[in-house]
N, C-alpha and C positions, 0 to 999 in steps of 0.2 A: 849566184846571180852577180854579174859584174856590172859595175857602173863606170862609164867613161869619165876620166878626170875632167873636172871643169864643167861638167854638165849635171844639172839637177835631175833627179829621177822624176819621171812623169807620173803624176797621180791622177786618178780618175775622180774628179770632183763634180758632183751633180749640182746644178744650180738650185738654190733654195726656192721652192715653189710656195708662194704665199696663197693661202686659200681663205675665202670668206665664208666657206660652208658652215663652220660652227656658228659664226655670228648670224648668218642667214637663218639657220635652224632656230636659234634663240629668238630672233625677230619674229619668225613665223609662229613659234610657240606663244610668244607674248600677244601677237595679234589674234591668234586663235582663242586665247583665254579672254581677251577683251570682247571679241565678237560673241563668245558664248555667254559672257556676263550680260551683254546687251539683250541677247535672246531670252535669257532667263528672266530678266526684269520685265521685258515686254510681254512675255508669255505667262509668267507666274506671279509677277508683282515684285516690288522692291524687297519685301521681307524674305522672299525665297532665295535671294541672291547671297547666301552665306558662302564663305570660302570653300567649305566642304562640298556643298551642292554644286557650285560652279566647277570645282575640280572634277567631280564625278561626270558632269555633263561634258566637260572638255577632254576627259580621258587622261587627266594628269594627276599628280599627287599634290597634297598640300605643300610639300617642300618645294615643288616647282613654282607654285604661286608665291610662296614666301621669297624665293630667289628673285623673281621678277618684280614683285610689287611690295614686299615687306609684310603687309597684313591686308585684311579686308578693306580697311579704309584706303590704303594705297591703291588697291585694285579698283575701287569705285572711283577714286579721283582720276585714275588713268583713263577710265571711260569718259569722264567729263573732259579731260585734256584732249582725247581723241575727237570728241564732238566739236570742241572749239577749233582744233586744228583743221578739221575738214571744212568747217564754215569759212575760216580765214583763207584757206587754199582756194575754195570755190570763188569767194569774192575777189581775191587778188587776181584770178585768172579771167574774170569777167571783162570783156572788151566792150565798153559802152561809151567811151569818150566821144566818138564820132556820131553817135546816134542822136536823133531828135529827142527832145525832152520826154515825151510820152513813152516812146520805145525804150529809152534808157531806164525809165521808172519800171516798166514792165519786166525788163531783163533782170534788174536788181531784185525786184519782189519775187519773181519766179525762182531766181537762183537761191535767194535766202529761204524761200519756202521749201525747195527740194532738200536743202540741208536741215532746216529746222524741223521738218516733218519726218525726217528719217528715223529709223529705230534707235540709232546711236544718240541722236539729240533728245528723243523722248525719254530714253533711259537716263541720260544726263540730267534732264529736267527733274525727274523723280529723285535722283540722287541728291541734287542740290536742295530740293524741297525737304528731304529727310535729314540732311546734315547741315543745318543752319549754323552759321558762325564758324570760327576756326579757319581751316583751309578753304572752306567754301567761299569766303570773302575774296580770296585771291582769284578764284575762278570766276567770280562775278565781275571782278575788275577786268579780267581777260575778255569776258563776254561784252563788257562795256566798250572795250577797245574794238571788238568786232562790230558793234553797233556804230561807233564813230566812223569806221572804215566804210560801212554800208552807206552812211550819210554822205561821205565824200564822193562816192561813186555817182551820186545824184546831183549834188551841188557843193560848191566850194565856199559858199557864203555862210559864215559863222552864224548869221542871223537866222538861218534855216536849219540849224542843228537839230531842232526838235522833231523834224520830219522823220528822221531815222527812228527816234523813240516811238513815234506813232505807228510806223510800219512794224516795228518789233513787237509792240504791245498787241497789235492786231493779229500777227502771226502766232504769238504766244497764246492768245485767247482761242484761236481756232484749233491749235494743237491740243490745248487743255480740253476742249470739247471733244476732240477725237479720242483722247485718252479716257475720258469719262464714259463715252459711248462705247468704246472698245471696238470701233470699226472706222472705216474710211468715212470722211466727211466731205460732202460736195461743197466747196467754198468758192465756186466760181462767181456767185453773186457778190460775195464780200470782196473778192479779188478785184472785180470790175469797179466796185464802189471805192475801194482803196486807191486804185490807180487814178480814177477820176478826181478824187479829192486832192491827192498829192499833186497831180498835174495842175489843177485849178489853183491851188495855193501857191505853187511856185511860179505860175504865170502872172 
């Protein structure tokens, strides 16, 4: 093979193709394990959500759970994180600034309810109840941040900061009743009363 003087041989170099497939598979696996943990807690109760049982339900090994979450505690706190993140995302995407007061309150309450009554949030509630202290305190601080954001969607007046706490307490009470009963709870009467009270107070 001859090479012309002064010229470099041409080499066939393929451009490096970056792929996010492994990362996506990892994210999908992590999400699948979290979802299965939620279903396990909702269907069978908190005590049933051992790492081994969740692994069996999700069709993965203990090593996979350990890789993504460290241990059972890490897995359970990941469920709580997911619940808080979903709530914050929903509240941050709520467009209410241009709405009249009552409609603004309705949207905020309904948005918070759709998140708070979800299986993820109910599982997170059970986890926080069972794991008091330690890392649960940090998650409760994050929940408190979500409550503050909820209040700011309704009013910017610091004097009315307690409104969000009242809304939160009401939703928490209805969700707790739903968890105890183990079935859907018709809360339309309570919803109307809550909207009426908050509207009346802020006017």
